[in-house]
C-alpha positions in Angstrom: -2.4 -13.6 -17.1 -0.7 -13.2 -20.6 -2.2 -12.2 -24.0 0.9 -13.0 -25.6 4.7 -13.9 -24.8 5.6 -10.3 -25.2 3.0 -8.1 -23.5 1.6 -9.5 -20.0 -2.2 -7.7 -18.9 -3.3 -8.9 -15.6 -6.7 -8.5 -16.4 -8.4 -8.6 -13.1 -6.3 -5.3 -11.9 -6.9 -3.8 -15.0 -11.1 -4.6 -14.8 -10.6 -3.2 -11.6 -8.7 0.1 -12.6 -11.2 0.9 -15.2 -14.2 0.0 -12.8 -12.5 2.2 -9.9 -12.5 5.1 -12.0 -16.0 4.4 -13.4 -17.5 4.3 -9.6 -15.8 8.3 -9.1 -17.3 9.1 -12.1 -20.6 7.9 -10.9 -20.1 9.5 -7.3 -19.3 12.6 -8.9 -22.0 12.9 -11.4 -24.6 10.5 -10.7 -25.4 9.7 -7.0 -27.3 12.0 -4.8 -24.4 14.0 -2.4 -24.3 12.4 1.2 -23.7 8.8 -1.0 -21.7 10.5 -3.3 -19.2 11.7 -1.0 -18.9 8.3 1.0 -18.5 6.7 -2.4 -15.9 8.7 -3.6 -14.3 8.4 -0.5 -14.1 4.7 -1.3 -12.7 4.9 -4.9 -10.0 7.2 -3.8 -8.9 4.8 -1.0 -9.2 2.1 -4.2 -7.2 3.8 -6.3 -4.6 4.5 -3.8 -4.2 0.6 -3.3 -4.4 0.0 -7.3 -1.6 2.6 -7.1 0.2 0.4 -5.5 -0.1 -2.3 -7.1 1.1 -0.4 -10.3 4.5 0.6 -8.6 5.0 -3.3 -8.3 4.7 -3.8 -11.6 0.6 -4.6 -12.7 -1.3 -4.7 -14.7 1.4 -4.8 -17.5 4.8 -5.8 -18.4 6.0 -2.2 -18.5 6.3 0.2 -16.1 5.6 3.6 -18.2 1.9 2.0 -18.6 1.1 0.9 -15.5 2.2 4.5 -13.9 0.3 6.3 -16.8 -3.0 4.3 -16.1 -2.7 5.1 -12.4 -1.3 8.6 -11.9 -4.7 10.8 -11.7 -4.3 12.2 -8.2 -7.0 11.4 -6.9 -6.4 12.1 -3.1 -5.2 15.4 -4.4 -1.9 16.0 -1.8 0.2 12.9 -3.0 2.4 13.3 -6.2 2.3 9.5 -7.6 5.9 9.5 -8.7 7.1 10.8 -4.7 4.6 7.9 -3.5 6.5 5.6 -5.4 10.0 6.8 -4.6 9.1 6.3 -1.0 7.3 3.1 -0.9 10.0 1.6 -2.9 12.5 3.0 -0.3 10.2 1.3 2.4 10.6 -2.2 0.7 14.5 -2.4 2.0 13.1 -4.5 5.0 16.1 -4.0 7.3 15.4 -0.5 7.6 11.8 -0.9 8.2 10.5 1.7 11.2 13.4 3.4 10.7 12.8 7.2 11.8 15.1 8.1 9.3 15.6 5.4 6.4 12.1 4.4 6.4 9.8 6.8 4.4 6.6 5.2 6.0 7.8 4.7 9.6 5.2 5.6 12.1 7.8 6.0 15.0 9.9 8.8 16.1 13.3 9.5 16.8 13.4 9.9 20.9 15.8 12.7 21.0 13.6 14.6 18.6 10.4 13.5 20.8 11.6 14.6 23.7 12.2 18.6 22.1 8.6 18.4 21.0 6.4 20.9 22.5 3.2 19.1 25.0 0.7 19.9 23.4 2.6 18.3 19.7 3.5 15.4 22.0 -0.7 15.1 23.1 -1.7 15.2 19.3 0.8 12.8 18.1 0.1 10.3 21.2 -3.8 10.8 20.4 -3.0 9.7 16.4 -1.5 6.7 17.9 -4.7 5.5 18.9 -7.1 4.2 16.0 -9.4 6.8 16.6 -7.2 9.4 16.0 -5.6 8.0 13.1 -9.1 8.1 11.5 -9.6 11.8 12.2 -6.1 13.4 12.5 -4.2 10.9 10.5 -4.8 12.5 6.9 -4.3 15.9 8.4 -1.2 15.0 10.5 0.5 12.5 8.0 0.3 15.4 5.1 1.5 18.0 7.1 4.3 15.9 8.1 4.6 14.6 4.1 4.6 18.5 3.1 7.1 19.3 5.7 9.8 16.6 4.7 9.0 17.7 0.9 9.9 21.2 1.5 12.9 20.4 3.7 14.6 17.3 1.5 13.6 19.7 -1.3 15.8 17.7 -4.3 15.4 18.2 -7.9 13.9 15.2 -8.2 11.4 15.7 -5.4 10.7 19.5 -7.5 10.0 17.5 -10.8 7.6 15.5 -9.3 5.5 18.0 -7.6 6.0 19.9 -11.2 4.0 17.2 -12.9 1.6 16.4 -9.7 0.3 20.0 -9.8 -1.5 20.3 -13.1 -2.9 16.3 -12.5 -4.4 17.7 -9.2 -5.5 21.3 -11.4 -6.9 18.5 -13.6 -8.9 16.8 -10.7 -10.4 20.1 -9.3 -11.6 21.0 -12.9 -13.2 17.5 -13.3 -14.9 18.0 -9.6 -16.1 21.8 -10.2 -17.9 20.9 -13.5 -19.6 18.3 -11.4 -22.8 18.5 -9.8 -20.4 17.4 -6.3 -19.3 21.1 -5.0 -15.5 21.2 -4.4 -15.8 21.5 -0.6 -17.5 17.6 -0.9 -14.8 16.6 -2.9 -12.5 17.3 -0.2 -14.3 16.1 2.8 -14.2 13.0 0.4 -10.6 12.7 -0.9 -10.3 13.3 3.7 -12.3 10.0 4.1 -10.3 8.2 1.8 -7.2 9.5 2.9 -8.5 8.3 6.9 -9.3 4.2 5.1 -5.9 4.2 4.4 -5.0 5.1 7.3 -6.6 2.4 9.0 -5.0 0.3 6.5 -1.5 1.4 7.7 -2.2 1.6 11.4 -0.7 -0.9 12.6 1.4 -2.4 9.4 4.9 -2.6 11.1 5.9 -2.9 14.3 9.1 -2.0 16.0 11.1 -5.3 16.1 14.8 -6.5 16.6 14.5 -8.8 13.6 13.7 -7.0 10.3 11.2 -10.3 9.6 9.3 -9.8 12.7 8.0 -6.2 11.6 5.4 -7.0 9.4 1.7 -7.9 10.1 -0.6 -10.2 8.8 -4.5 -9.6 9.2 -6.1 -12.7 8.4 -9.5 -10.3 7.2 -11.0 -11.3 4.2 -13.9 -8.9 3.9 -14.7 -5.5 2.4 -11.7 -3.9 3.9 -9.2 -6.4 2.5 -10.9 -5.5 -0.8 -10.4 -2.3 -0.7 -6.3 -2.5 0.5 -6.3 -5.2 -2.0 -5.5 -8.1 0.5 -2.5 -5.6 1.7 -3.2 -6.6 4.8 -1.2 -9.8 4.4 1.5 -7.4 5.0 4.4 -9.5 5.4 3.5 -11.9 2.3 4.0 -9.0 -0.1 6.9 -7.6 1.9 8.5 -11.4 0.9 6.6 -11.5 -2.4 6.3 -7.7 -3.5 5.2 -8.7 -6.9 2.8 -11.2 -6.4 -0.7 -9.6 -7.8 -3.3 -8.8 -5.1 -5.7 -11.7 -6.5 -3.2 -14.3 -5.5 -1.7 -13.1 -2.2 -4.7 -15.2 -0.2 -3.7 -18.5 -1.7 0.1 -17.8 -1.3 -0.9 -17.1 2.6 -2.8 -20.5 2.9 0.0 -22.6 1.2 2.5 -21.5 3.8 0.9 -20.0 6.9 2.8 -21.9 9.4 5.8 -20.1 7.6 4.9 -16.3 7.2 3.5 -16.5 10.8 7.1 -18.1 12.1 8.4 -15.3 9.8 7.3 -12.5 11.7 7.1 -14.4 15.0 3.2 -14.5 15.3 2.5 -10.5 14.9 -1.2 -11.6 13.8 -4.8 -10.3 14.0 -8.1 -12.1 13.1 -9.9 -8.8 11.8 -10.1 -5.5 11.7 -12.8 -6.0 13.9 -10.4 -7.3 16.4 -7.9 -3.9 16.0 -11.1 -1.6 16.6 -11.7 -3.8 19.9 -8.3 -3.6 20.8 -7.1 -0.1 19.7 -9.8 2.7 18.8 -9.0 4.1 21.8 -5.6 3.0 23.3 -2.2 3.4 21.2 -0.7 0.3 20.4 2.5 1.7 20.0 4.4 4.9 21.8 5.3 7.5 19.7 9.0 7.9 19.9 10.4 4.2 18.4 11.1 1.5 21.7 13.7 0.3 20.6 15.8 3.3 19.0 19.2 4.6 21.3 18.7 8.0 22.7 
């Protein structure tokens, strides 16, 4: 949608962003505490999905406007500019699932895996079940992210954190003056991150072909909305600039094409995923196709 030739506005995304902030504020100031924590967690997860949309050029034509609109760190732990940099690096399809070159890979170099202490291996195996990913995933993922940030330690990373910390302090200050206790907000942020771990649980699989590594989950329910249709993941990777509200129609128009392309890596719903993998790992932690 365009307001004129020179300034594009995608109104569904802009309205959703403003609505997400309104729901987040309402969860902090208006709703009873238990309900507020749940609603805040949902708003935090949705905000992260909207950050993903902004990274790919929505709702404005000017990227700096998109960045400014979604940069508040409602999750507290992930700098927006680092999310943007690592996610765009992930979109080089030829490196998807690579333990080193894909920043969003859930796989590990088998040689590194073999050197880990057994208790750490046990935690990571549990983290590869859906139940473990939901319960431990935010903690494991955040710890891994922070360790990588510290080890890399580039000037770019330093600048990202220098921008992030004042934003994180501002979010915590807003929480501190709201009726919601800080501890409750930390619980909501953990819930939001846990929901995001459901989205990423099996987005990608180890496959010899890059085109066979991204999933299709044909869910059209509340979780698909929360994830802004990113469950149609192979469609997003092929058409990364298509807005969230157009992805289902794009998929329906060429469904057979996308399923041929990803080798039939398909799930009908998130319910199917819960039934199959709640207590069972879908993948090993060490990359199954990586040479030892």
